[in-house]
PLY file of the C-alpha trace (Angstrom):
ply
format ascii 1.0
element vertex 352
property float x
property float y
property float z
element edge 351
property int vertex1
property int vertex2
end_header
264.36 36.15 127.12
266.27 33.08 127.35
268.99 32.64 130.32
271.99 32.83 127.82
274.53 35.70 127.70
276.69 34.45 124.84
275.77 33.68 121.19
276.28 29.92 121.45
274.07 29.82 124.24
271.51 32.01 122.68
271.40 29.68 119.67
271.03 26.58 121.76
268.11 28.26 123.57
266.43 29.05 120.20
266.97 25.50 119.16
265.43 24.17 122.30
262.54 26.46 122.43
261.78 28.85 119.45
262.30 26.22 116.71
259.96 23.71 118.34
257.37 26.39 118.96
257.55 27.42 115.31
257.11 23.68 114.32
254.27 23.31 116.75
252.46 26.36 115.25
253.13 25.02 111.69
254.34 28.43 110.48
257.25 28.92 108.24
258.54 32.01 110.04
258.28 32.91 113.77
259.06 36.53 115.08
261.20 36.87 117.98
261.22 39.62 120.57
264.90 39.27 121.07
266.89 40.05 124.25
270.62 40.26 124.21
272.81 41.06 127.30
274.96 44.18 127.01
278.25 42.17 126.28
276.46 40.26 123.38
274.95 43.43 121.86
278.34 45.09 121.97
280.15 42.13 120.38
277.62 42.12 117.63
277.54 45.71 117.03
281.38 45.77 116.79
281.59 42.99 114.20
279.66 43.12 111.00
280.82 39.66 110.18
279.57 38.31 113.44
276.22 39.92 112.99
275.75 38.71 109.46
276.68 35.19 110.67
274.13 35.56 113.49
271.36 36.81 110.97
272.10 33.60 108.72
271.82 31.43 111.78
268.40 32.83 112.42
267.24 32.56 108.91
268.21 29.04 108.72
265.92 28.34 111.59
262.91 30.32 110.26
263.28 33.12 112.94
262.81 36.83 112.24
263.77 39.75 114.51
261.44 42.96 114.26
261.58 44.08 117.86
264.24 43.75 120.56
263.90 44.11 124.40
266.61 46.45 125.70
265.07 46.85 129.19
267.25 44.33 131.10
271.09 45.02 130.70
272.08 41.71 131.94
271.75 39.00 134.53
267.92 38.97 134.05
267.75 35.18 135.26
269.96 35.77 138.43
268.47 34.14 141.52
267.37 37.54 142.78
266.67 40.24 140.20
264.19 42.84 141.88
265.42 46.41 141.50
268.56 45.55 139.77
266.58 45.16 136.44
266.37 49.03 136.47
270.07 49.49 136.41
271.84 51.11 134.68
269.42 54.04 134.40
269.17 56.52 131.62
271.51 58.82 133.54
274.27 56.28 133.20
276.31 56.31 129.85
276.25 52.57 129.84
272.51 52.55 129.11
273.00 54.89 126.20
275.91 52.80 124.73
273.91 49.45 125.21
270.91 51.04 123.39
273.02 52.28 120.64
274.57 48.86 120.07
271.04 47.33 120.08
270.31 49.83 117.29
273.27 48.53 115.25
272.23 45.02 115.77
268.56 45.77 114.80
270.00 47.34 111.70
271.52 44.03 110.62
268.83 41.68 111.74
265.65 43.57 110.58
263.95 41.70 107.68
264.04 43.39 104.38
260.36 43.84 104.35
259.81 45.15 107.71
258.38 48.78 107.89
260.37 49.58 111.03
262.30 47.92 113.96
261.60 48.63 117.62
263.56 48.61 120.72
262.04 48.85 124.17
263.78 50.35 127.02
263.09 51.02 130.64
261.21 54.25 131.98
264.38 56.17 132.80
264.91 54.25 136.10
263.56 53.44 139.42
261.86 56.50 141.20
264.28 57.09 143.82
266.75 58.63 144.05
265.87 61.09 141.21
266.85 64.78 140.65
266.46 67.63 138.18
269.95 66.85 137.18
268.94 63.23 136.50
266.09 64.45 134.27
268.52 66.62 132.23
270.88 63.86 131.84
268.34 61.45 130.61
266.84 63.96 128.15
270.50 64.50 126.58
271.04 60.71 126.50
267.69 60.48 124.53
268.78 63.22 122.25
272.07 61.52 121.52
270.26 58.34 120.73
267.86 60.10 118.58
270.84 61.31 116.41
271.88 57.69 116.05
268.34 56.63 115.15
268.03 59.28 112.35
271.42 58.10 110.75
270.66 54.47 110.88
270.19 52.60 107.53
266.77 51.43 108.52
263.82 52.95 110.39
264.24 51.91 114.03
262.19 53.33 116.82
262.66 53.31 120.56
259.73 52.46 122.70
259.75 53.65 126.27
257.94 51.30 128.64
256.15 52.66 131.67
256.33 50.41 134.65
254.89 50.78 138.18
257.25 52.10 140.65
259.65 53.81 138.06
260.15 57.46 137.30
257.74 57.00 134.43
255.07 54.92 136.55
252.02 55.29 134.29
251.40 55.99 130.75
250.32 59.39 131.75
253.65 60.07 133.45
255.33 58.93 130.24
253.30 60.83 127.99
253.82 63.93 130.10
257.67 63.43 130.25
258.12 62.37 126.62
255.84 64.80 124.65
257.89 68.02 125.07
261.39 66.40 125.04
261.61 63.88 122.23
261.22 63.44 118.40
258.02 61.42 117.94
259.22 60.03 114.70
261.77 58.20 116.42
260.84 57.88 120.22
257.35 56.74 121.46
255.93 54.19 123.90
256.01 50.50 124.57
252.46 49.90 125.87
252.70 46.73 128.15
249.14 45.62 128.85
250.08 43.94 132.12
251.57 47.26 133.50
248.66 49.25 132.07
246.30 46.97 133.95
248.17 47.29 137.13
247.62 51.00 136.91
243.88 50.72 136.76
243.83 53.23 133.96
241.09 53.07 131.28
242.62 51.14 128.25
240.66 53.10 125.65
241.30 56.55 127.09
244.83 55.68 127.52
245.49 54.87 123.92
243.74 58.08 122.97
245.87 60.23 125.34
249.00 58.86 123.68
247.79 59.71 120.18
246.43 63.31 121.27
249.76 64.11 122.75
251.38 63.38 119.25
253.27 60.34 120.48
253.02 56.76 118.84
252.53 53.53 120.35
255.67 51.87 118.90
254.79 48.42 120.18
252.31 46.64 122.34
253.54 44.06 124.81
250.59 41.66 125.05
250.58 40.63 128.65
248.27 39.93 131.53
248.42 40.88 135.22
246.95 39.02 138.15
243.59 40.53 139.38
241.68 39.68 142.56
238.47 41.17 143.72
238.84 40.25 147.44
242.44 40.23 148.52
241.53 39.36 152.04
239.80 36.35 151.01
242.55 35.17 148.59
245.69 35.56 150.73
246.86 31.84 150.32
246.37 32.07 146.53
248.23 35.33 146.33
251.05 34.00 148.53
251.72 31.36 145.93
252.91 34.17 143.53
255.26 35.79 146.03
258.37 34.49 144.62
261.97 35.92 145.15
263.39 36.56 141.61
261.35 39.39 140.33
259.66 42.53 141.67
255.75 42.14 141.68
254.33 45.47 142.24
250.74 45.80 143.59
248.16 48.43 143.32
244.73 48.49 145.10
241.75 50.46 143.90
240.27 51.75 147.20
236.41 52.36 147.48
237.00 56.25 146.99
238.90 55.68 143.66
242.41 56.19 145.11
245.05 53.91 143.86
247.31 52.56 146.81
250.71 51.24 146.11
253.05 48.60 147.14
256.53 47.81 145.59
256.23 44.11 145.85
253.75 41.35 146.71
254.96 40.46 150.09
255.02 44.03 151.07
251.46 44.45 149.84
250.26 41.38 151.89
251.53 43.04 155.04
250.64 46.75 154.30
247.70 47.17 152.02
244.14 47.24 153.59
242.70 44.92 150.94
239.44 46.97 150.94
239.38 47.01 147.05
240.51 44.87 144.37
244.32 44.24 143.66
246.28 44.07 140.50
249.74 42.43 140.62
252.56 42.99 138.25
252.91 39.18 137.55
252.89 38.43 133.94
250.60 35.43 133.61
250.22 33.30 130.44
247.55 34.66 128.26
245.95 31.18 127.37
245.88 29.92 131.18
244.08 32.35 133.39
244.56 31.27 137.04
241.79 29.76 138.93
239.24 31.54 141.16
239.45 33.79 143.16
242.26 35.05 140.90
242.04 35.85 137.26
244.01 37.54 134.61
243.52 41.04 132.95
243.02 39.63 129.50
240.07 42.02 129.13
242.39 45.09 129.35
244.64 43.58 126.57
241.72 42.92 124.44
240.51 46.45 124.81
243.97 47.86 123.86
244.31 45.66 120.77
240.76 46.63 119.70
241.83 50.38 119.93
245.43 50.66 118.55
246.33 50.94 114.95
246.43 47.43 113.20
249.99 48.09 111.99
251.64 48.29 115.35
254.21 45.62 116.51
252.68 43.39 118.96
254.90 41.22 121.15
253.60 38.56 123.41
255.58 38.85 126.48
255.49 36.44 129.34
258.87 36.10 131.02
257.74 34.49 134.25
257.19 31.06 133.14
260.01 29.34 135.37
258.49 31.43 138.53
254.90 30.55 138.16
253.60 28.48 141.11
254.27 24.70 140.84
250.60 23.92 139.93
250.52 26.62 137.15
253.87 25.10 135.60
253.84 23.48 132.01
256.29 22.55 129.43
257.75 25.73 127.83
257.44 24.80 124.36
253.79 23.84 124.75
253.09 26.89 126.84
254.61 29.53 124.54
253.00 27.70 121.48
249.57 27.67 123.28
249.78 31.38 124.32
250.82 32.47 120.69
247.94 30.30 119.30
245.44 31.78 121.88
246.66 35.42 120.78
246.30 34.27 117.03
242.82 33.03 117.51
241.21 35.07 120.21
242.69 38.43 119.24
242.92 38.02 115.43
246.74 38.68 115.45
249.00 37.03 112.73
251.69 34.81 114.02
254.66 35.88 111.80
0 1
1 2
2 3
3 4
4 5
5 6
6 7
7 8
8 9
9 10
10 11
11 12
12 13
13 14
14 15
15 16
16 17
17 18
18 19
19 20
20 21
21 22
22 23
23 24
24 25
25 26
26 27
27 28
28 29
29 30
30 31
31 32
32 33
33 34
34 35
35 36
36 37
37 38
38 39
39 40
40 41
41 42
42 43
43 44
44 45
45 46
46 47
47 48
48 49
49 50
50 51
51 52
52 53
53 54
54 55
55 56
56 57
57 58
58 59
59 60
60 61
61 62
62 63
63 64
64 65
65 66
66 67
67 68
68 69
69 70
70 71
71 72
72 73
73 74
74 75
75 76
76 77
77 78
78 79
79 80
80 81
81 82
82 83
83 84
84 85
85 86
86 87
87 88
88 89
89 90
90 91
91 92
92 93
93 94
94 95
95 96
96 97
97 98
98 99
99 100
100 101
101 102
102 103
103 104
104 105
105 106
106 107
107 108
108 109
109 110
110 111
111 112
112 113
113 114
114 115
115 116
116 117
117 118
118 119
119 120
120 121
121 122
122 123
123 124
124 125
125 126
126 127
127 128
128 129
129 130
130 131
131 132
132 133
133 134
134 135
135 136
136 137
137 138
138 139
139 140
140 141
141 142
142 143
143 144
144 145
145 146
146 147
147 148
148 149
149 150
150 151
151 152
152 153
153 154
154 155
155 156
156 157
157 158
158 159
159 160
160 161
161 162
162 163
163 164
164 165
165 166
166 167
167 168
168 169
169 170
170 171
171 172
172 173
173 174
174 175
175 176
176 177
177 178
178 179
179 180
180 181
181 182
182 183
183 184
184 185
185 186
186 187
187 188
188 189
189 190
190 191
191 192
192 193
193 194
194 195
195 196
196 197
197 198
198 199
199 200
200 201
201 202
202 203
203 204
204 205
205 206
206 207
207 208
208 209
209 210
210 211
211 212
212 213
213 214
214 215
215 216
216 217
217 218
218 219
219 220
220 221
221 222
222 223
223 224
224 225
225 226
226 227
227 228
228 229
229 230
230 231
231 232
232 233
233 234
234 235
235 236
236 237
237 238
238 239
239 240
240 241
241 242
242 243
243 244
244 245
245 246
246 247
247 248
248 249
249 250
250 251
251 252
252 253
253 254
254 255
255 256
256 257
257 258
258 259
259 260
260 261
261 262
262 263
263 264
264 265
265 266
266 267
267 268
268 269
269 270
270 271
271 272
272 273
273 274
274 275
275 276
276 277
277 278
278 279
279 280
280 281
281 282
282 283
283 284
284 285
285 286
286 287
287 288
288 289
289 290
290 291
291 292
292 293
293 294
294 295
295 296
296 297
297 298
298 299
299 300
300 301
301 302
302 303
303 304
304 305
305 306
306 307
307 308
308 309
309 310
310 311
311 312
312 313
313 314
314 315
315 316
316 317
317 318
318 319
319 320
320 321
321 322
322 323
323 324
324 325
325 326
326 327
327 328
328 329
329 330
330 331
331 332
332 333
333 334
334 335
335 336
336 337
337 338
338 339
339 340
340 341
341 342
342 343
343 344
344 345
345 346
346 347
347 348
348 349
349 350
350 351
């Protein structure tokens, strides 16, 4: 998710990072989880010639697109993002238009031998304000999108991504909302393993609950959250991760099993009791777990990948490189390559 919102800028970013990562890994092709800001997606969707040219540019660089991230609409690298990443909601016609544009782009970029393409999206919107009318509007928008997916020239699926604090906060919320409302052939879940870990849900039971509801895990976002067993004793280490750009929701597992909630890490440091372990929505690199007393939730990721069907799209998603504390920073090419190599070696994934 590079900080470029025009095609020339995107290609410069890919030349600076994706192409060197592919070379460092020694693979002929590298898969991208492509993010396009709304205006870029609209421009490509409206111009078959521009889309064909963009695909040719990707092919020349040995880059493939089998999945897209249509969660952020734009401005994802602004100085402060926080709640704005959840706008526009699925009640807003701009969200439907943006996602339909991404479907057209995906049609043009999907490799000929890919079984399907996937597009992840936000879990309807932030939890408040939200009304019954908003529920209806979102359902109607997803029905309209489904008609577009059915008419597409390639099989493309929408993956709704549960996230703490949103209308569809957990996988259980998402399954409950989607199951009676969507066509499961075209709409399923994006299972982000950082978000899942933050919820303290059991990974194996979660995967089975999705399947039991007749829904599909369209893609897995392989990611890890921060975990700390003793928040009171790790305040200084946690404060290092309280940065101003992104929202870092926190959940505490209290001794009685109740999950306590805070919408951001600074709020959690001020309000949560710290009587039980915390998990923080901060995507930490898979290969570089933070030092004790903090750790990552790679164990949750591993359990998910040992449980899901082997033919699922798996996207390694760490978008927080630039906001990691200074002592955790590393060269971006080296970091991404190391993370993908860790995933390939430890989780037995194939690097495309």
